[in-house]
C-alpha positions in Angstrom: -30.0 5.3 -26.7 -32.9 7.4 -26.9 -33.4 9.7 -24.7 -36.2 8.0 -22.7 -34.6 4.5 -22.7 -31.6 6.6 -21.3 -34.4 7.6 -18.5 -35.4 4.1 -18.0 -32.2 3.4 -17.5 -31.0 5.8 -15.0 -34.3 5.7 -12.8 -34.3 1.6 -12.1 -30.4 2.4 -11.1 -31.1 4.6 -9.3 -34.0 2.6 -7.4 -31.9 0.2 -6.8 -29.3 2.5 -5.1 -31.7 4.1 -3.1 -32.7 0.7 -1.3 -29.4 -0.9 -1.1 -28.2 -2.0 2.9 -26.9 1.3 4.5 -25.3 0.1 8.6 -25.0 3.0 9.9 -23.8 3.3 14.0 -24.1 4.8 16.9 -24.5 8.7 17.3 -23.8 9.0 21.3 -21.8 12.6 21.9 -18.2 11.7 23.0 -18.3 8.3 23.5 -16.4 5.5 21.4 -17.1 2.2 21.7 -16.0 -1.3 20.7 -18.2 -2.7 18.0 -18.1 -6.8 17.6 -20.0 -8.1 14.0 -22.2 -11.5 15.3 -23.3 -13.9 13.9 -27.0 -13.5 12.8 -24.9 -9.9 11.1 -26.0 -7.7 14.1 -23.8 -5.1 15.4 -22.5 -5.3 19.5 -21.7 -2.4 20.9 -19.0 -2.3 23.8 -18.9 1.2 25.2 -14.6 2.0 25.8 -14.2 5.4 26.6 -15.7 9.1 26.4 -13.6 10.5 24.9 -13.3 14.1 23.5 -12.5 12.6 20.0 -12.3 10.7 17.3 -9.0 10.2 17.3 -9.1 9.3 20.8 -10.7 6.9 20.6 -9.2 5.4 17.3 -6.1 5.5 20.1 -8.5 3.6 22.9 -9.0 1.8 20.9 -5.2 0.7 20.1 -4.2 0.2 23.0 -7.5 -2.4 23.3 -6.2 -4.1 19.9 -2.6 -4.5 21.2 -3.0 -5.1 24.8 -5.3 -7.4 23.0 -2.7 -9.4 21.3 0.0 -9.9 23.8 -2.1 -12.2 25.5 -1.8 -13.9 22.4 -5.5 -12.6 20.1 -5.0 -13.1 16.4 -7.8 -10.8 15.4 -5.8 -7.4 13.9 -8.2 -5.4 12.1 -11.1 -4.7 15.0 -13.9 -2.1 13.8 -15.1 0.7 16.6 -17.5 3.3 16.1 -17.7 6.8 17.5 -19.9 9.9 16.7 -22.0 7.5 13.6 -18.5 7.4 12.2 -17.0 4.1 12.2 -14.0 2.9 12.4 -11.9 0.5 10.7 -8.9 -0.5 12.9 -6.6 -2.2 10.0 -3.0 -2.5 8.9 -2.1 0.7 7.0 -4.1 2.5 10.0 -7.3 4.4 11.0 -10.4 4.7 7.9 -12.9 5.9 8.4 -16.4 5.8 7.3 -20.9 6.8 7.4 -22.1 3.3 7.3 -20.9 -0.2 7.7 -21.2 -0.9 3.5 -19.6 3.4 2.3 -16.1 3.9 1.1 -13.9 4.0 3.4 -10.9 7.4 4.1 -7.5 7.7 6.4 -8.6 9.2 9.0 -5.1 7.8 10.6 -1.8 6.1 9.1 0.6 4.6 10.7 4.1 5.9 11.2 7.5 3.7 10.5 7.0 3.0 14.3 4.2 1.2 14.6 2.4 4.7 16.2 -0.8 6.3 15.0 0.2 9.7 13.0 -2.5 12.9 11.5 -1.7 12.6 7.4 0.9 14.6 7.3 2.0 14.7 10.5 5.0 13.2 10.3 8.3 14.9 8.6 9.2 12.4 5.9 
């Protein structure tokens, strides 16, 4: 491949990635939200609680999820938002990302009895 062809391919790839959709959450300081995807593709943000940390927000969302399950609900995975980060409560624990479509990183993991813990905090 010539340098010119390589440059054109790189520029095209950059152009496509720059135009990709990126949904970012609310960035209100210290406010934990439950995020509900709507049928029209928009997101509804329900304020849950004012809290000092992402971990505390995840704990409040987990308590809400468990309460809904006990009341007969069937939604096991839920979304949340805290200070410009999305939280994804899934079977394995809590993942976080700065956008809905972006890569997700482990924030909290589930222990053997189902509780949430910071990765590496629990003895093996």
